[in-house]
Backbone and ligand atoms as CSV (ligand in chain L), in Angstrom:
chain,resi,resn,atom,element,x,y,z
A,1,UNK,N,N,240.492,16.778,17.401
A,1,UNK,CA,C,240.104,18.152,17.280
A,1,UNK,C,C,239.211,18.466,18.494
A,2,UNK,N,N,239.416,19.576,19.307
A,2,UNK,CA,C,238.561,19.983,20.396
A,2,UNK,C,C,237.758,21.196,19.982
A,3,UNK,N,N,236.449,21.172,20.012
A,3,UNK,CA,C,235.655,22.265,19.814
A,3,UNK,C,C,235.525,23.315,21.099
A,4,UNK,N,N,235.601,24.519,20.902
A,4,UNK,CA,C,235.585,25.422,21.903
A,4,UNK,C,C,234.398,26.376,21.778
A,5,UNK,N,N,233.804,26.811,22.796
A,5,UNK,CA,C,232.780,27.949,22.782
A,5,UNK,C,C,232.674,28.628,23.911
A,6,UNK,N,N,232.240,29.795,23.933
A,6,UNK,CA,C,231.938,30.562,25.165
A,6,UNK,C,C,231.100,31.698,24.758
A,7,UNK,N,N,230.580,32.318,25.950
A,7,UNK,CA,C,229.985,33.740,25.769
A,7,UNK,C,C,230.975,34.715,26.337
A,8,UNK,N,N,230.620,36.012,26.364
A,8,UNK,CA,C,231.548,36.950,26.993
A,8,UNK,C,C,232.007,36.691,28.349
A,9,UNK,N,N,231.149,36.122,29.251
A,9,UNK,CA,C,231.509,35.761,30.604
A,9,UNK,C,C,232.524,34.725,30.688
A,10,UNK,N,N,232.415,33.757,29.764
A,10,UNK,CA,C,233.406,32.659,29.830
A,10,UNK,C,C,234.524,32.769,29.081
A,11,UNK,N,N,234.738,33.887,28.247
A,11,UNK,CA,C,235.970,34.164,27.424
A,11,UNK,C,C,237.257,34.143,28.205
A,12,UNK,N,N,237.363,34.653,29.389
A,12,UNK,CA,C,238.631,34.670,30.027
A,12,UNK,C,C,239.102,33.107,30.304
A,13,UNK,N,N,238.115,32.378,30.797
A,13,UNK,CA,C,238.496,30.960,31.012
A,13,UNK,C,C,238.861,30.193,29.695
A,14,UNK,N,N,238.031,30.542,28.748
A,14,UNK,CA,C,238.261,29.816,27.341
A,14,UNK,C,C,239.745,30.131,26.894
A,15,UNK,N,N,240.152,31.349,27.162
A,15,UNK,CA,C,241.475,31.727,26.729
A,15,UNK,C,C,242.559,30.798,27.558
A,16,UNK,N,N,242.338,30.623,28.792
A,16,UNK,CA,C,243.115,29.684,29.499
A,16,UNK,C,C,243.062,28.263,29.014
A,17,UNK,N,N,241.961,27.895,28.601
A,17,UNK,CA,C,241.843,26.464,28.099
A,17,UNK,C,C,242.590,26.487,26.680
A,18,UNK,N,N,242.540,27.476,25.909
A,18,UNK,CA,C,243.314,27.459,24.731
A,18,UNK,C,C,244.814,27.364,24.998
A,19,UNK,N,N,245.322,28.049,25.991
A,19,UNK,CA,C,246.700,27.904,26.430
A,19,UNK,C,C,246.974,26.496,26.797
A,20,UNK,N,N,246.129,25.846,27.605
A,20,UNK,CA,C,246.300,24.558,27.998
A,20,UNK,C,C,246.384,23.430,26.850
A,21,UNK,N,N,245.494,23.774,25.819
A,21,UNK,CA,C,245.477,22.842,24.704
A,21,UNK,C,C,246.715,22.912,23.891
A,22,UNK,N,N,247.253,24.182,23.939
A,22,UNK,CA,C,248.477,24.472,23.031
A,22,UNK,C,C,249.653,23.701,23.759
A,23,UNK,N,N,249.707,23.734,25.146
A,23,UNK,CA,C,250.714,23.109,25.919
A,23,UNK,C,C,250.560,21.661,25.697
A,24,UNK,N,N,249.320,21.128,25.634
A,24,UNK,CA,C,249.149,19.563,25.430
A,24,UNK,C,C,249.225,19.140,24.039
A,25,UNK,N,N,249.498,20.076,23.185
A,25,UNK,CA,C,249.643,19.806,21.731
A,25,UNK,C,C,248.363,19.242,21.041
A,26,UNK,N,N,247.241,19.787,21.589
A,26,UNK,CA,C,245.994,19.259,21.085
A,26,UNK,C,C,245.362,20.341,20.112
A,27,UNK,N,N,244.839,19.925,19.002
A,27,UNK,CA,C,244.263,20.894,18.031
A,27,UNK,C,C,242.927,21.214,18.509
A,28,UNK,N,N,242.539,22.476,18.149
A,28,UNK,CA,C,241.172,23.041,18.632
A,28,UNK,C,C,240.675,23.904,17.600
A,29,UNK,N,N,239.327,24.129,17.654
A,29,UNK,CA,C,238.611,25.064,16.733
A,29,UNK,C,C,237.792,25.872,17.703
A,30,UNK,N,N,237.977,27.191,17.643
A,30,UNK,CA,C,237.201,28.108,18.604
A,30,UNK,C,C,236.030,28.601,17.745
A,31,UNK,N,N,234.838,28.276,18.271
A,31,UNK,CA,C,233.553,28.798,17.561
A,31,UNK,C,C,233.053,30.016,18.109
A,32,UNK,N,N,233.825,30.768,18.877
A,32,UNK,CA,C,233.430,32.065,19.370
A,32,UNK,C,C,232.811,31.918,20.766
A,33,UNK,N,N,232.476,32.992,21.243
A,33,UNK,CA,C,232.691,34.400,21.004
A,33,UNK,C,C,234.202,34.721,21.071
A,34,UNK,N,N,234.578,35.820,20.405
A,34,UNK,CA,C,235.851,36.254,20.426
A,34,UNK,C,C,236.070,37.630,21.124
A,35,UNK,N,N,235.116,38.189,21.577
A,35,UNK,CA,C,235.237,39.627,22.173
A,35,UNK,C,C,234.376,39.610,23.605
A,36,UNK,N,N,234.717,40.567,24.205
A,36,UNK,CA,C,233.928,40.724,25.540
A,36,UNK,C,C,232.593,41.445,25.422
A,37,UNK,N,N,232.225,41.670,24.200
A,37,UNK,CA,C,230.821,42.256,23.961
A,37,UNK,C,C,229.857,41.360,24.445
A,38,UNK,N,N,228.862,41.768,25.094
A,38,UNK,CA,C,227.727,40.891,25.693
A,38,UNK,C,C,227.117,40.191,24.440
A,39,UNK,N,N,226.965,38.863,24.754
A,39,UNK,CA,C,226.309,37.999,23.663
A,39,UNK,C,C,225.543,36.849,24.300
A,40,UNK,N,N,224.958,35.939,23.548
A,40,UNK,CA,C,224.050,34.901,24.006
A,40,UNK,C,C,224.665,33.625,23.831
A,41,UNK,N,N,224.970,32.953,25.038
A,41,UNK,CA,C,225.611,31.696,25.085
A,41,UNK,C,C,225.121,30.551,24.192
A,42,UNK,N,N,223.874,30.551,24.047
A,42,UNK,CA,C,223.193,29.481,23.167
A,42,UNK,C,C,223.685,29.412,21.706
A,43,UNK,N,N,224.057,30.562,21.211
A,43,UNK,CA,C,224.490,30.632,19.780
A,43,UNK,C,C,225.949,29.810,19.837
A,44,UNK,N,N,226.743,30.068,20.671
A,44,UNK,CA,C,228.129,29.473,20.732
A,44,UNK,C,C,228.093,27.989,21.142
A,45,UNK,N,N,227.231,27.758,22.067
A,45,UNK,CA,C,226.920,26.333,22.439
A,45,UNK,C,C,226.474,25.475,21.225
A,46,UNK,N,N,225.521,26.051,20.518
A,46,UNK,CA,C,225.085,25.300,19.390
A,46,UNK,C,C,226.145,25.029,18.251
A,47,UNK,N,N,226.861,26.051,17.935
A,47,UNK,CA,C,228.014,25.996,16.978
A,47,UNK,C,C,228.955,24.912,17.508
A,48,UNK,N,N,229.558,25.015,18.699
A,48,UNK,CA,C,230.541,24.059,19.068
A,48,UNK,C,C,230.031,22.706,19.147
A,49,UNK,N,N,228.763,22.512,19.772
A,49,UNK,CA,C,228.091,21.357,19.952
A,49,UNK,C,C,227.718,20.514,18.662
A,50,UNK,N,N,227.451,21.471,17.527
A,50,UNK,CA,C,227.077,20.851,16.368
A,50,UNK,C,C,228.506,20.230,15.715
A,51,UNK,N,N,229.597,20.829,15.954
A,51,UNK,CA,C,230.898,20.255,15.497
A,51,UNK,C,C,231.220,18.987,16.083
A,52,UNK,N,N,230.745,18.758,17.406
A,52,UNK,CA,C,230.944,17.516,18.074
A,52,UNK,C,C,229.936,16.465,17.493
A,53,UNK,N,N,228.769,16.921,17.412
A,53,UNK,CA,C,227.717,16.121,16.985
A,53,UNK,C,C,227.942,15.477,15.659
A,54,UNK,N,N,228.532,16.353,14.687
A,54,UNK,CA,C,228.784,15.917,13.374
A,54,UNK,C,C,230.062,14.937,13.277
A,55,UNK,N,N,230.830,14.909,14.257
A,55,UNK,CA,C,232.042,14.216,14.297
A,55,UNK,C,C,233.309,14.980,13.738
A,56,UNK,N,N,233.038,16.241,13.412
A,56,UNK,CA,C,234.101,17.138,13.041
A,56,UNK,C,C,235.135,17.340,14.200
A,57,UNK,N,N,234.560,17.333,15.356
A,57,UNK,CA,C,235.410,17.433,16.569
A,57,UNK,C,C,235.029,16.294,17.502
A,58,UNK,N,N,236.166,15.792,18.264
A,58,UNK,CA,C,235.905,14.578,19.015
A,58,UNK,C,C,235.280,14.975,20.356
A,59,UNK,N,N,235.788,16.127,20.937
A,59,UNK,CA,C,235.243,16.553,22.161
A,59,UNK,C,C,235.020,18.039,22.262
A,60,UNK,N,N,234.450,18.599,23.123
A,60,UNK,CA,C,234.385,20.131,23.292
A,60,UNK,C,C,234.302,20.660,24.654
A,61,UNK,N,N,234.808,21.868,24.773
A,61,UNK,CA,C,234.789,22.522,26.091
A,61,UNK,C,C,234.017,23.828,25.924
A,62,UNK,N,N,233.253,24.090,26.781
A,62,UNK,CA,C,232.435,25.371,26.770
A,62,UNK,C,C,232.552,26.194,28.116
A,63,UNK,N,N,232.544,27.421,27.898
A,63,UNK,CA,C,232.559,28.338,29.192
A,63,UNK,C,C,231.642,29.336,29.059
A,64,UNK,N,N,230.864,29.651,30.264
A,64,UNK,CA,C,230.020,30.883,30.329
A,64,UNK,C,C,230.295,31.290,31.734
A,65,UNK,N,N,229.375,32.172,32.285
A,65,UNK,CA,C,229.580,32.557,33.667
A,65,UNK,C,C,229.443,31.486,34.622
A,66,UNK,N,N,228.429,30.682,34.563
A,66,UNK,CA,C,228.211,29.577,35.575
A,66,UNK,C,C,228.606,28.288,34.889
A,67,UNK,N,N,228.578,28.216,33.589
A,67,UNK,CA,C,228.719,26.838,32.866
A,67,UNK,C,C,227.393,26.241,32.706
A,68,UNK,N,N,226.367,26.700,33.414
A,68,UNK,CA,C,224.924,26.060,33.296
A,68,UNK,C,C,224.233,26.306,31.927
A,69,UNK,N,N,224.129,27.571,31.769
A,69,UNK,CA,C,223.202,27.944,30.529
A,69,UNK,C,C,223.909,27.313,29.279
A,70,UNK,N,N,225.220,27.420,29.170
A,70,UNK,CA,C,225.850,26.912,27.888
A,70,UNK,C,C,225.784,25.404,27.855
A,71,UNK,N,N,225.856,24.756,28.974
A,71,UNK,CA,C,225.663,23.256,28.967
A,71,UNK,C,C,224.238,22.831,28.683
A,72,UNK,N,N,223.226,23.492,29.268
A,72,UNK,CA,C,221.825,23.272,28.868
A,72,UNK,C,C,221.625,23.450,27.341
A,73,UNK,N,N,222.186,24.582,26.768
A,73,UNK,CA,C,221.985,24.580,25.319
A,73,UNK,C,C,222.640,23.585,24.568
A,74,UNK,N,N,223.937,23.164,24.902
A,74,UNK,CA,C,224.639,22.137,24.257
A,74,UNK,C,C,223.933,20.862,24.237
A,75,UNK,N,N,223.247,20.554,25.400
A,75,UNK,CA,C,222.581,19.262,25.665
A,75,UNK,C,C,221.398,19.249,24.684
A,76,UNK,N,N,220.930,20.210,24.093
A,76,UNK,CA,C,219.812,20.202,23.150
A,76,UNK,C,C,220.227,19.727,21.792
A,77,UNK,N,N,221.461,19.669,21.528
A,77,UNK,CA,C,222.000,19.206,20.192
A,77,UNK,C,C,222.213,17.746,20.228
A,78,UNK,N,N,221.731,17.114,19.113
A,78,UNK,CA,C,221.699,15.677,19.099
A,78,UNK,C,C,223.082,15.004,19.285
A,79,UNK,N,N,223.043,14.059,20.260
A,79,UNK,CA,C,224.321,13.324,20.404
A,79,UNK,C,C,225.154,13.838,21.512
A,80,UNK,N,N,224.862,15.043,21.993
A,80,UNK,CA,C,225.759,15.749,22.998
A,80,UNK,C,C,225.345,15.274,24.441
A,81,UNK,N,N,226.420,14.899,25.136
A,81,UNK,CA,C,226.353,14.641,26.589
A,81,UNK,C,C,227.344,15.659,27.147
A,82,UNK,N,N,226.836,16.960,27.603
A,82,UNK,CA,C,227.722,17.892,28.152
A,82,UNK,C,C,227.579,18.071,29.626
A,83,UNK,N,N,228.733,17.865,30.342
A,83,UNK,CA,C,228.679,17.901,31.789
A,83,UNK,C,C,229.265,19.249,32.259
A,84,UNK,N,N,228.543,19.880,33.049
A,84,UNK,CA,C,228.992,21.146,33.764
A,84,UNK,C,C,229.738,20.728,35.026
A,85,UNK,N,N,230.930,21.041,35.146
A,85,UNK,CA,C,231.730,20.587,36.239
A,85,UNK,C,C,232.476,21.701,36.826
A,86,UNK,N,N,232.581,21.548,38.132
A,86,UNK,CA,C,233.444,22.601,38.895
A,86,UNK,C,C,234.388,21.960,39.852
A,87,UNK,N,N,234.455,20.591,39.710
A,87,UNK,CA,C,235.480,19.858,40.548
A,87,UNK,C,C,236.056,18.706,39.792
A,88,UNK,N,N,237.330,18.325,40.237
A,88,UNK,CA,C,237.975,17.231,39.490
A,88,UNK,C,C,237.333,15.900,39.423
A,89,UNK,N,N,236.715,15.570,40.585
A,89,UNK,CA,C,236.259,14.271,40.712
A,89,UNK,C,C,234.996,14.167,39.675
A,90,UNK,N,N,234.251,15.180,39.582
A,90,UNK,CA,C,233.062,15.027,38.505
A,90,UNK,C,C,233.596,15.011,37.131
A,91,UNK,N,N,234.655,15.778,36.978
A,91,UNK,CA,C,235.217,15.792,35.544
A,91,UNK,C,C,235.643,14.370,35.230
A,92,UNK,N,N,236.345,13.599,36.192
A,92,UNK,CA,C,236.893,12.309,36.016
A,92,UNK,C,C,235.766,11.292,35.725
A,93,UNK,N,N,234.789,11.338,36.597
A,93,UNK,CA,C,233.657,10.477,36.556
A,93,UNK,C,C,232.783,10.627,35.364
A,94,UNK,N,N,232.573,11.816,34.908
A,94,UNK,CA,C,231.770,12.057,33.712
A,94,UNK,C,C,232.339,11.536,32.538
A,95,UNK,N,N,233.660,11.345,32.508
A,95,UNK,CA,C,234.287,10.659,31.343
A,95,UNK,C,C,234.237,9.142,31.564
A,96,UNK,N,N,234.587,8.628,32.801
A,96,UNK,CA,C,234.587,7.199,33.092
A,96,UNK,C,C,233.155,6.508,32.921
A,97,UNK,N,N,232.074,7.200,33.582
A,97,UNK,CA,C,230.780,6.651,33.483
A,97,UNK,C,C,229.791,7.246,32.513
A,98,UNK,N,N,229.884,8.454,32.198
A,98,UNK,CA,C,228.854,9.053,31.341
A,98,UNK,C,C,229.333,9.263,29.883
A,99,UNK,N,N,230.597,9.016,29.676
A,99,UNK,CA,C,231.199,9.220,28.399
A,99,UNK,C,C,230.729,10.582,27.808
A,100,UNK,N,N,230.882,11.671,28.697
A,100,UNK,CA,C,230.558,13.007,28.464
A,100,UNK,C,C,231.510,13.396,27.128
A,101,UNK,N,N,230.830,13.947,26.169
A,101,UNK,CA,C,231.695,14.404,24.994
A,101,UNK,C,C,231.899,15.912,25.006
A,102,UNK,N,N,231.247,16.544,25.798
A,102,UNK,CA,C,231.557,18.074,26.165
A,102,UNK,C,C,231.560,18.319,27.563
A,103,UNK,N,N,232.433,19.303,27.943
A,103,UNK,CA,C,232.581,19.784,29.411
A,103,UNK,C,C,232.116,21.200,29.347
A,104,UNK,N,N,231.493,21.688,30.383
A,104,UNK,CA,C,231.110,23.086,30.471
A,104,UNK,C,C,231.685,23.490,31.805
A,105,UNK,N,N,232.227,24.719,31.848
A,105,UNK,CA,C,232.641,25.423,33.222
A,105,UNK,C,C,232.194,26.757,33.313
A,106,UNK,N,N,232.125,27.254,34.551
A,106,UNK,CA,C,231.702,28.563,34.776
A,106,UNK,C,C,233.055,29.384,35.142
A,107,UNK,N,N,233.299,30.455,34.363
A,107,UNK,CA,C,234.418,31.305,34.637
A,107,UNK,C,C,234.182,32.089,35.942
A,108,UNK,N,N,232.936,32.292,36.409
A,108,UNK,CA,C,232.641,32.929,37.532
A,108,UNK,C,C,232.597,31.984,38.767
A,109,UNK,N,N,232.825,30.723,38.514
A,109,UNK,CA,C,232.640,29.630,39.464
A,109,UNK,C,C,234.018,29.081,39.863
A,110,UNK,N,N,234.762,28.696,38.787
A,110,UNK,CA,C,236.051,28.074,39.006
A,110,UNK,C,C,237.202,29.067,38.647
A,111,UNK,N,N,238.276,29.018,39.450
A,111,UNK,CA,C,239.490,29.759,39.084
A,111,UNK,C,C,240.210,29.281,37.924
A,112,UNK,N,N,241.175,29.990,37.568
A,112,UNK,CA,C,242.033,29.524,36.391
A,112,UNK,C,C,242.619,28.246,36.569
A,113,UNK,N,N,243.313,27.980,37.640
A,113,UNK,CA,C,244.031,26.683,37.878
A,113,UNK,C,C,243.103,25.601,38.011
A,114,UNK,N,N,242.101,25.758,38.738
A,114,UNK,CA,C,241.086,24.572,38.870
A,114,UNK,C,C,240.468,24.306,37.420
A,115,UNK,N,N,240.144,25.451,36.747
A,115,UNK,CA,C,239.535,25.146,35.423
A,115,UNK,C,C,240.482,24.460,34.450
A,116,UNK,N,N,241.650,24.700,34.522
A,116,UNK,CA,C,242.693,23.987,33.676
A,116,UNK,C,C,242.782,22.520,34.186
A,117,UNK,N,N,242.732,22.372,35.464
A,117,UNK,CA,C,242.781,20.996,36.000
A,117,UNK,C,C,241.687,20.070,35.415
A,118,UNK,N,N,240.551,20.715,35.605
A,118,UNK,CA,C,239.324,20.056,35.262
A,118,UNK,C,C,239.312,19.719,33.738
A,119,UNK,N,N,239.761,20.658,32.968
A,119,UNK,CA,C,239.849,20.494,31.578
A,119,UNK,C,C,240.705,19.222,31.213
A,120,UNK,N,N,242.009,19.346,31.916
A,120,UNK,CA,C,242.970,18.343,31.601
A,120,UNK,C,C,242.393,16.907,31.937
A,121,UNK,N,N,241.765,16.775,33.070
A,121,UNK,CA,C,241.182,15.468,33.390
A,121,UNK,C,C,240.113,15.080,32.387
A,122,UNK,N,N,239.361,16.055,31.992
A,122,UNK,CA,C,238.197,15.642,31.016
A,122,UNK,C,C,238.929,15.175,29.797
A,123,UNK,N,N,240.010,15.765,29.263
A,123,UNK,CA,C,240.649,15.483,28.069
A,123,UNK,C,C,241.472,14.128,28.183
A,124,UNK,N,N,241.885,13.705,29.332
A,124,UNK,CA,C,242.750,12.537,29.425
A,124,UNK,C,C,242.220,11.377,30.001
A,125,UNK,N,N,240.873,11.406,30.392
A,125,UNK,CA,C,240.257,10.208,31.073
A,125,UNK,C,C,239.433,9.362,30.090
A,126,UNK,N,N,239.543,8.202,30.066
A,126,UNK,CA,C,238.809,7.269,29.106
A,126,UNK,C,C,237.457,6.904,29.746
A,127,UNK,N,N,236.540,6.614,28.899
A,127,UNK,CA,C,235.238,5.890,29.162
A,127,UNK,C,C,235.480,4.554,29.614
A,128,UNK,N,N,234.841,4.057,30.702
A,128,UNK,CA,C,235.061,2.646,31.184
A,128,UNK,C,C,234.231,1.673,30.438
A,129,UNK,N,N,233.231,2.078,29.763
A,129,UNK,CA,C,232.280,1.053,29.035
A,129,UNK,C,C,231.583,0.153,29.958
A,130,UNK,N,N,231.465,-1.115,29.568
A,130,UNK,CA,C,230.735,-2.005,30.461
A,130,UNK,C,C,229.406,-1.709,30.661
A,131,UNK,N,N,228.942,-1.708,31.926
A,131,UNK,CA,C,227.567,-1.449,32.418
A,131,UNK,C,C,227.206,-0.029,32.098
A,132,UNK,N,N,228.250,0.790,32.055
A,132,UNK,CA,C,227.943,2.185,31.783
A,132,UNK,C,C,227.465,2.519,30.403
A,133,UNK,N,N,227.841,1.571,29.412
A,133,UNK,CA,C,227.355,1.783,28.044
A,133,UNK,C,C,225.887,1.646,27.988
A,134,UNK,N,N,225.274,0.614,28.803
A,134,UNK,CA,C,223.865,0.467,28.698
A,134,UNK,C,C,223.204,1.693,29.133
A,135,UNK,N,N,223.669,2.473,30.113
A,135,UNK,CA,C,222.992,3.635,30.620
A,135,UNK,C,C,223.228,4.850,29.644
A,136,UNK,N,N,224.288,4.812,29.003
A,136,UNK,CA,C,224.496,5.830,27.763
A,136,UNK,C,C,223.458,5.574,26.788
A,137,UNK,N,N,223.380,4.355,26.408
A,137,UNK,CA,C,222.299,4.018,25.452
A,137,UNK,C,C,220.914,4.344,25.859
A,138,UNK,N,N,220.617,4.291,27.196
A,138,UNK,CA,C,219.373,4.798,27.661
A,138,UNK,C,C,219.135,6.210,27.489
A,139,UNK,N,N,220.133,6.965,27.774
A,139,UNK,CA,C,220.142,8.381,27.661
A,139,UNK,C,C,219.882,8.696,26.139
A,140,UNK,N,N,220.532,8.129,25.231
A,140,UNK,CA,C,220.433,8.373,23.857
A,140,UNK,C,C,218.970,7.847,23.359
A,141,UNK,N,N,218.472,6.894,24.046
A,141,UNK,CA,C,217.124,6.423,23.599
A,141,UNK,C,C,216.127,7.448,23.971
A,142,UNK,N,N,216.264,8.089,25.094
A,142,UNK,CA,C,215.434,9.145,25.531
A,142,UNK,C,C,215.373,10.238,24.499
A,143,UNK,N,N,216.601,10.545,24.057
A,143,UNK,CA,C,216.806,11.641,22.928
A,143,UNK,C,C,216.006,11.333,21.731
A,144,UNK,N,N,215.973,9.963,21.429
A,144,UNK,CA,C,215.327,9.547,20.211
A,144,UNK,C,C,213.879,9.317,20.478
A,145,UNK,N,N,213.311,9.617,21.564
A,145,UNK,CA,C,211.882,9.641,21.854
A,145,UNK,C,C,211.290,8.335,22.287
A,146,UNK,N,N,212.319,7.321,22.740
A,146,UNK,CA,C,211.800,6.090,23.160
A,146,UNK,C,C,211.416,6.226,24.694
A,147,UNK,N,N,210.454,5.357,25.112
A,147,UNK,CA,C,210.100,5.302,26.504
A,147,UNK,C,C,210.888,4.130,27.056
A,148,UNK,N,N,211.667,4.353,28.261
A,148,UNK,CA,C,212.457,3.350,28.809
A,148,UNK,C,C,211.600,2.386,29.605
A,149,UNK,N,N,211.996,1.041,29.568
A,149,UNK,CA,C,211.133,0.150,30.497
A,149,UNK,C,C,211.995,-0.290,31.701
L,1,RB5,C1,C,225.931,36.005,31.462
L,1,RB5,O1,O,225.794,37.079,32.278
L,1,RB5,C2,C,225.598,34.676,32.272
L,1,RB5,O2,O,224.146,34.741,32.473
L,1,RB5,C3,C,226.020,33.522,31.310
L,1,RB5,O3,O,227.327,33.561,31.055
L,1,RB5,C4,C,225.786,32.134,32.097
L,1,RB5,O4,O,226.327,32.188,33.454
L,1,RB5,C5,C,224.472,31.592,31.982
L,1,RB5,O5,O,224.227,30.429,32.384
């Protein structure tokens, strides 16, 4: 199950991502927003990210104008590693090396075709593990309040 969230600015791109998920036969849950009325991205970031954090959804995709605000908000939710990407290489590497569990994109930054490509790569690329797991563990230790040595 893929968690989706956006604000009003990200809504058009989120609709494209929904079409992609349907083509890929992937189930999704859309945590809003559902209209173009101006709204606050943090609300929808928190709702979608909480679904990933709880395990209800395996991964999530978020859209706002730049992808930045909504990724910042998602990354405040425990267990979330949300990568804001506007290119295919970053999308691939954030799965392989960072085990990102959420992707954020900016509808005012990437076009529809690029956005769909980035999302497809994010959804189909596996984490490499190995030495990268140690680094993920360090990120999560920071979240837990530990001081890294
Ligand atoms: C909304 O105008 C815009 O600020 C928001 O979508 C996002 O780009 C913030 O990071």
